[in-house]
MARTI-700753 format. One record per residue: residue in three letters; x, y, z of N, C-alpha, C, CB in turn. Coordinates in steps of 0.2 Angstrom, whole numbers, padded with zeros to 4 digits, always signed. Last residue first. Glycine has a CB too. Layout:
<rs>
AlaXYZXYZXYZXYZ/...
</rs>
This chain:
<rs>
Phe-0046-0249-0008-0045-0255-0012-0038-0256-0014-0048-0253-0019/Arg-0047-0238+0001-0049-0245+0003-0048-0251-0001-0057-0244+0005/Thr-0044-0227-0006-0038-0230-0002-0041-0237+0001-0036-0225+0003/Cys-0056-0224-0012-0051-0226-0016-0045-0230-0012-0048-0221-0020/Ile-0063-0220-0001-0066-0226-0005-0060-0228-0009-0072-0224-0009/Trp-0056-0208+0002-0056-0213+0007-0058-0220+0003-0062-0211+0012/Ala-0058-0201-0010-0051-0203-0008-0051-0208-0003-0048-0197-0005/Ala-0072-0199-0009-0069-0203-0014-0062-0205-0013-0069-0198-0021/Leu-0072-0191+0003-0076-0198+0003-0073-0202-0003-0083-0196+0002/Ala-0065-0180-0001-0063-0184+0005-0066-0191+0005-0064-0180+0011/Ser-0073-0175-0011-0066-0177-0013-0064-0182-0007-0062-0171-0013/Ala-0085-0172-0004-0085-0177-0009-0078-0180-0011-0089-0174-0015/Ala-0079-0162+0004-0082-0168+0007-0082-0173+0002-0089-0166+0010/Pro-0075-0152-0006-0070-0155-0002-0073-0162+0002-0068-0150+0004/Phe-0088-0150-0012-0083-0153-0016-0077-0156-0011-0080-0148-0021/Ile-0096-0144-0001-0098-0150-0004-0092-0154-0008-0103-0149-0009/Val-0088-0133+0004-0090-0138+0008-0092-0145+0004-0097-0136+0012/Phe-0082-0124-0005-0079-0124+0001-0082-0130+0006-0080-0118+0005/Leu-0090-0125-0017-0083-0124-0017-0080-0126-0011-0081-0117-0019/Lys-0103-0126-0013-0100-0132-0017-0093-0131-0016-0103-0132-0024/Leu-0104-0113-0007-0106-0119-0003-0103-0125-0006-0113-0120-0002/Leu-0102-0105-0018-0097-0105-0013-0098-0111-0008-0098-0099-0009/Gln-0114-0108-0026-0107-0109-0028-0102-0110-0023-0105-0104-0034/Ser-0124-0103-0017-0124-0110-0019-0117-0112-0021-0129-0112-0024/Lys-0121-0090-0017-0121-0093-0011-0120-0101-0012-0127-0092-0007/Leu-0122-0087-0031-0116-0086-0028-0115-0090-0021-0114-0079-0026/Asn-0132-0087-0041-0132-0092-0036-0125-0092-0033-0133-0099-0039/Tyr-0133-0078-0052-0139-0078-0047-0137-0083-0041-0145-0080-0050/Gly-0118-0070-0058-0124-0075-0058-0128-0074-0052-0121-0082-0059/Tyr-0116-0052-0058-0113-0059-0057-0120-0063-0057-0110-0060-0050/Lys-0123-0041-0060-0115-0041-0062-0112-0047-0061-0112-0036-0057/Arg-0138-0039-0068-0134-0043-0063-0127-0042-0065-0136-0050-0064/Gly-0146-0032-0077-0144-0028-0071-0139-0032-0066-0149-0026-0067/Asp-0156-0046-0082-0154-0039-0083-0152-0036-0076-0160-0035-0086/Tyr-0161-0059-0079-0154-0058-0078-0152-0051-0079-0151-0062-0083/Val-0175-0057-0081-0172-0060-0074-0165-0059-0073-0174-0068-0075/Pro-0176-0052-0094-0178-0048-0088-0175-0051-0081-0185-0047-0087/Ala-0173-0064-0102-0168-0058-0101-0170-0054-0095-0168-0054-0107/Val-0181-0074-0105-0178-0074-0098-0174-0068-0097-0175-0080-0097/Glu-0185-0073-0118-0190-0072-0113-0187-0071-0106-0195-0077-0113/Pro-0174-0077-0126-0175-0070-0124-0180-0068-0119-0177-0066-0131/Tyr-0165-0089-0127-0171-0089-0123-0172-0081-0121-0171-0093-0117/Tyr-0153-0087-0134-0158-0093-0136-0164-0093-0132-0154-0099-0134/Tyr-0148-0076-0127-0149-0076-0134-0154-0082-0137-0142-0077-0137/Gln-0148-0079-0114-0153-0075-0116-0154-0074-0123-0152-0068-0113/Phe-0137-0087-0113-0143-0090-0112-0149-0086-0115-0144-0092-0104/Phe-0127-0077-0117-0128-0083-0120-0135-0086-0120-0122-0089-0119/Arg-0121-0065-0113-0129-0066-0113-0130-0072-0117-0132-0060-0115/Phe-0109-0060-0110-0110-0063-0116-0118-0064-0118-0106-0069-0118/Arg-0111-0057-0096-0108-0052-0101-0110-0054-0108-0100-0053-0100/Cys-0119-0066-0089-0120-0059-0087-0117-0054-0093-0117-0057-0081/Leu-0116-0079-0094-0123-0077-0092-0124-0069-0092-0124-0080-0085/Leu-0103-0080-0098-0108-0082-0103-0115-0079-0101-0108-0090-0103/Phe-0096-0073-0087-0095-0071-0094-0101-0073-0098-0089-0075-0096/Trp-0102-0078-0074-0100-0071-0075-0100-0069-0083-0093-0069-0072/Asp-0105-0091-0076-0109-0087-0072-0108-0079-0074-0109-0087-0065/Phe-0095-0097-0084-0102-0098-0085-0106-0093-0082-0104-0105-0082/Phe-0082-0092-0080-0084-0092-0087-0092-0093-0088-0081-0098-0090/Val-0082-0091-0065-0080-0085-0070-0083-0086-0077-0072-0085-0070/Met-0089-0102-0061-0091-0096-0058-0088-0090-0063-0087-0095-0051/Asp-0082-0112-0068-0089-0112-0068-0092-0105-0066-0093-0117-0064/Tyr-0069-0111-0064-0071-0110-0071-0078-0109-0072-0069-0116-0075/Ala-0070-0114-0051-0068-0107-0053-0070-0106-0060-0060-0107-0051/Lys-0075-0127-0053-0079-0123-0049-0077-0115-0051-0080-0124-0042/Tyr-0063-0133-0059-0070-0133-0062-0074-0128-0059-0073-0140-0061/Ile-0054-0132-0049-0053-0128-0055-0059-0128-0059-0047-0132-0059/Thr-0060-0139-0039-0059-0132-0038-0058-0129-0044-0053-0131-0033/Phe-0060-0152-0044-0067-0149-0043-0066-0141-0042-0070-0152-0036/Ile-0046-0155-0045-0051-0155-0051-0057-0151-0050-0052-0162-0053/Leu-0043-0153-0032-0040-0149-0037-0044-0149-0043-0033-0151-0038/Val-0049-0164-0026-0051-0157-0024-0049-0152-0029-0049-0156-0017/Phe-0043-0175-0032-0050-0174-0033-0052-0166-0031-0054-0178-0029/Arg-0029-0173-0028-0031-0173-0035-0039-0172-0036-0030-0180-0038/Leu-0031-0173-0014-0028-0167-0017-0030-0167-0025-0021-0166-0016/Phe-0036-0186-0012-0040-0180-0010-0037-0174-0014-0039-0179-0002/Phe-0025-0194-0016-0031-0194-0020-0035-0188-0018-0035-0201-0018/Gln-0015-0189-0007-0014-0188-0014-0021-0189-0018-0009-0193-0017/Lys-0021-0193+0005-0019-0186+0004-0019-0185-0003-0013-0184+0008/Phe-0021-0207+0004-0027-0204+0005-0026-0196+0003-0030-0204+0012/Ser-0009-0211-0009-0011-0211-0002-0018-0207-0002-0006-0208+0003/Phe-0006-0220-0024-0008-0214-0021-0010-0216-0013-0014-0210-0024/Gly+0001-0228-0034+0001-0230-0027-0001-0224-0022+0008-0232-0025/Ser-0001-0227-0047+0005-0223-0044+0005-0224-0037+0004-0216-0045/Arg-0012-0234-0050-0006-0236-0053+0000-0233-0050-0006-0234-0060/Phe-0021-0227-0042-0020-0234-0041-0013-0236-0043-0025-0239-0043/Gly-0021-0215-0050-0019-0215-0043-0018-0222-0040-0025-0212-0039/Asp-0025-0219-0062-0018-0217-0062-0016-0217-0054-0018-0210-0065/Trp-0039-0223-0059-0034-0228-0061-0027-0226-0060-0035-0229-0069/Val-0044-0210-0055-0043-0216-0050-0038-0221-0052-0050-0219-0049/Ser-0043-0203-0067-0040-0200-0060-0039-0206-0055-0045-0195-0057/Ile-0049-0211-0076-0042-0210-0077-0039-0207-0070-0041-0205-0082/Val-0063-0210-0071-0059-0217-0071-0052-0216-0072-0062-0220-0078/Gly-0065-0196-0072-0065-0200-0065-0062-0206-0065-0073-0201-0063/Val-0064-0194-0085-0059-0190-0081-0059-0194-0074-0062-0183-0080/Gly-0074-0202-0090-0067-0204-0092-0062-0200-0087-0066-0202-0099/Leu-0085-0195-0086-0084-0202-0083-0077-0204-0084-0089-0207-0086/Ile-0083-0184-0095-0083-0183-0088-0082-0190-0084-0090-0180-0085/Leu-0084-0191-0107-0078-0188-0105-0078-0186-0098-0078-0181-0109/Leu-0098-0195-0106-0092-0200-0107-0086-0197-0105-0092-0203-0114/Ile-0104-0183-0107-0105-0187-0101-0099-0192-0101-0112-0190-0101/Ser-0100-0179-0120-0098-0175-0114-0098-0179-0107-0101-0168-0113/Ile-0107-0188-0128-0099-0188-0128-0097-0184-0122-0097-0184-0134/Ile-0120-0185-0124-0117-0191-0123-0110-0191-0123-0120-0197-0128/Met-0120-0172-0130-0121-0173-0123-0119-0180-0120-0129-0172-0121/Leu-0118-0174-0143-0113-0171-0140-0114-0171-0132-0114-0163-0142/Val-0130-0181-0146-0124-0185-0147-0118-0181-0143-0122-0185-0154/Trp-0140-0171-0143-0139-0177-0139-0133-0181-0140-0145-0182-0141/Gly-0136-0162-0153-0136-0160-0146-0135-0166-0142-0141-0156-0144/Met-0139-0169-0165-0132-0167-0164-0131-0165-0156-0131-0161-0168/Ala-0153-0170-0163-0149-0176-0163-0142-0175-0162-0150-0180-0170/Arg-0156-0156-0163-0158-0160-0157-0153-0166-0157-0165-0162-0156/Ala-0152-0153-0176-0149-0150-0171-0150-0154-0164-0152-0142-0170/Gly-0158-0157-0188-0154-0162-0185-0150-0159-0178-0148-0164-0189/Cys-0160-0142-0195-0162-0149-0196-0156-0153-0193-0162-0150-0204/Phe-0159-0130-0182-0158-0132-0189-0160-0139-0189-0151-0130-0191/Leu-0167-0129-0170-0163-0123-0172-0161-0124-0180-0157-0122-0168/Glu-0183-0136-0171-0176-0136-0170-0173-0130-0173-0173-0143-0174/Glu-0198-0131-0163-0194-0131-0169-0187-0132-0167-0196-0125-0174/Asn-0202-0130-0150-0205-0136-0154-0201-0136-0160-0212-0135-0155/Arg-0198-0124-0135-0196-0123-0142-0197-0130-0146-0188-0122-0143/Pro-0207-0117-0122-0205-0123-0126-0203-0121-0133-0210-0128-0126/Lys-0201-0104-0113-0206-0106-0117-0203-0112-0121-0208-0100-0122/Leu-0198-0099-0096-0196-0103-0102-0202-0105-0106-0192-0109-0100/Arg-0202-0093-0084-0203-0089-0091-0201-0093-0097-0199-0083-0090/Glu-0199-0102-0074-0206-0100-0075-0207-0097-0082-0209-0096-0070/Leu-0185-0101-0075-0188-0107-0077-0196-0106-0078-0188-0113-0071/Ala-0183-0088-0069-0181-0090-0076-0185-0096-0079-0173-0090-0077/Glu-0187-0090-0056-0190-0085-0061-0189-0086-0068-0188-0078-0058/Lys-0179-0100-0052-0186-0101-0053-0189-0096-0057-0189-0102-0046/Pro-0162-0100-0060-0167-0098-0055-0174-0099-0057-0166-0090-0053/Ala-0155-0116-0065-0157-0109-0067-0162-0107-0061-0161-0108-0074/Ser-0153-0129-0064-0149-0124-0060-0150-0117-0061-0141-0125-0062/Ser-0161-0135-0073-0163-0135-0065-0159-0131-0061-0163-0142-0063/Phe-0162-0137-0086-0161-0131-0084-0162-0130-0076-0165-0126-0088/Phe-0164-0151-0088-0158-0148-0091-0156-0141-0088-0159-0147-0098/Trp-0177-0152-0083-0171-0154-0078-0165-0152-0081-0171-0162-0077/Lys-0186-0150-0093-0184-0144-0088-0178-0146-0084-0190-0143-0084/Asn-0190-0157-0104-0184-0158-0102-0181-0152-0097-0179-0158-0108/Thr-0203-0154-0110-0202-0160-0106-0195-0161-0102-0203-0166-0110/Gly-0202-0142-0116-0207-0143-0112-0207-0149-0107-0214-0143-0116/Asp-0190-0141-0123-0196-0143-0127-0202-0144-0123-0195-0149-0131/Tyr-0175-0132-0124-0181-0133-0119-0187-0135-0124-0183-0128-0114/Gln-0162-0139-0133-0166-0134-0131-0172-0136-0127-0169-0130-0137/Val-0151-0145-0141-0157-0149-0138-0163-0144-0137-0155-0153-0132/Phe-0143-0133-0144-0145-0138-0149-0151-0142-0146-0140-0143-0150/Ala-0141-0124-0133-0142-0122-0140-0145-0127-0145-0135-0120-0142/Val-0142-0131-0120-0145-0124-0121-0146-0123-0129-0141-0119-0118/Ala-0136-0143-0122-0142-0143-0119-0146-0136-0121-0142-0143-0112/Ser-0123-0140-0128-0128-0144-0131-0135-0144-0129-0125-0152-0130/Ile-0118-0131-0118-0119-0128-0125-0124-0133-0129-0113-0127-0129/Leu-0116-0140-0108-0121-0134-0107-0123-0132-0114-0117-0129-0103/Leu-0108-0150-0113-0114-0152-0110-0119-0146-0110-0113-0155-0103/Met-0096-0142-0116-0100-0145-0121-0107-0147-0119-0096-0151-0124/Thr-0093-0138-0102-0095-0133-0107-0099-0136-0113-0089-0129-0110/Ile-0090-0151-0097-0096-0147-0095-0098-0142-0099-0094-0145-0088/Ala-0079-0153-0105-0084-0158-0106-0091-0154-0103-0083-0164-0102/Ala-0070-0143-0101-0072-0143-0108-0078-0148-0109-0066-0146-0113/Cys-0068-0147-0088-0071-0141-0089-0074-0141-0096-0066-0135-0088/Phe-0062-0160-0090-0068-0159-0086-0072-0153-0088-0067-0160-0078/Val-0050-0155-0096-0055-0160-0100-0062-0160-0097-0052-0167-0100/Val-0044-0148-0086-0046-0145-0092-0051-0149-0096-0040-0143-0096/Ser-0042-0159-0077-0047-0153-0075-0049-0149-0081-0043-0148-0070/Leu-0033-0166-0084-0040-0169-0082-0045-0164-0080-0039-0175-0077/Phe-0022-0157-0083-0025-0159-0090-0032-0162-0089-0021-0165-0093/Ile-0020-0157-0070-0022-0151-0073-0025-0153-0080-0016-0146-0074/Thr-0016-0171-0068-0022-0168-0064-0024-0162-0067-0020-0167-0057/Leu-0005-0172-0076-0011-0176-0078-0017-0173-0074-0009-0183-0076/Leu+0004-0163-0069+0001-0161-0076-0005-0165-0078+0007-0162-0081/Met+0005-0170-0058+0002-0164-0057+0000-0162-0064+0007-0159-0054/Ile+0012-0182-0063+0005-0183-0059+0002-0176-0059+0006-0185-0052/Val+0023-0176-0068+0019-0179-0072+0012-0180-0069+0022-0186-0074/Glu+0029-0171-0056+0027-0167-0061+0022-0170-0066+0033-0164-0064/Arg+0031-0183-0049+0026-0178-0046+0024-0173-0051+0030-0175-0040/Asn+0040-0189-0058+0034-0192-0057+0029-0188-0054+0034-0199-0052/Tyr+0051-0181-0056+0048-0181-0063+0041-0184-0062+0052-0186-0067/Ile+0054-0183-0043+0052-0176-0045+0049-0177-0051+0058-0172-0045/Ile+0058-0197-0044+0052-0195-0039+0050-0188-0041+0055-0195-0032/Asn+0069-0196-0053+0063-0200-0054+0057-0198-0050+0064-0207-0054/Lys+0078-0189-0045+0075-0186-0051+0069-0189-0053+0081-0186-0056/Gln+0080-0198-0035+0077-0192-0033+0074-0188-0039+0082-0187-0030/Phe+0086-0208-0043+0080-0210-0039+0077-0203-0037+0082-0214-0033/Arg+0098-0201-0046+0093-0203-0051+0087-0205-0048+0096-0210-0055/Lys+0104-0200-0034+0102-0194-0037+0097-0196-0043+0108-0190-0040/Gly+0106-0213-0031+0102-0209-0026+0099-0203-0030+0105-0207-0020/Thr+0115-0217-0041+0109-0220-0040+0104-0216-0036+0110-0227-0038/Asp+0126-0209-0037+0123-0208-0043+0116-0211-0043+0128-0210-0049/Gln+0129-0214-0024+0127-0207-0025+0123-0206-0031+0133-0203-0024/Met+0133-0227-0028+0128-0226-0024+0125-0219-0024+0130-0228-0017/Val+0145-0224-0036+0139-0227-0039+0133-0226-0035+0140-0235-0041/Met+0153-0219-0026+0151-0215-0031+0145-0218-0035+0157-0215-0036/
</rs>
């Protein structure tokens, strides 16, 4: 009787641990998406293009980059400083997601498969969010980028979806799984 009870308790702990690990992975995905959103908003709205920081907008199409005009005046007093602080915070959050993902995997004794699934799930949730929220909603429906840079509006007019679907799908189906596998392999070596 005591053996059976201990076995049931052990099974419940395993199921509980799996649920906690999955919830942590989903939470880390949400934090990752929020950090990327903060990074985008900080760069576009607060720091803004000043002629020297074109790399902020490197994912935009070449036609849009060519039309960008430098913004020498701040949106409001302290906007650039606030934008840089928010960008640093978002980069630290992204690094924190990576560190916590790996640390919890080590602590939980993850195998290659478990590390891979965690990393690929975080990247997949991020990429789906990127494609739906950034490309479809912010860019094409809400016209967020065009609000701050009206000179690029002709580049995006008439688009039902973002401009880089092929690149997005390549990342989703090839690059992110490969990066997840490499990261999982590195994590299982320690």
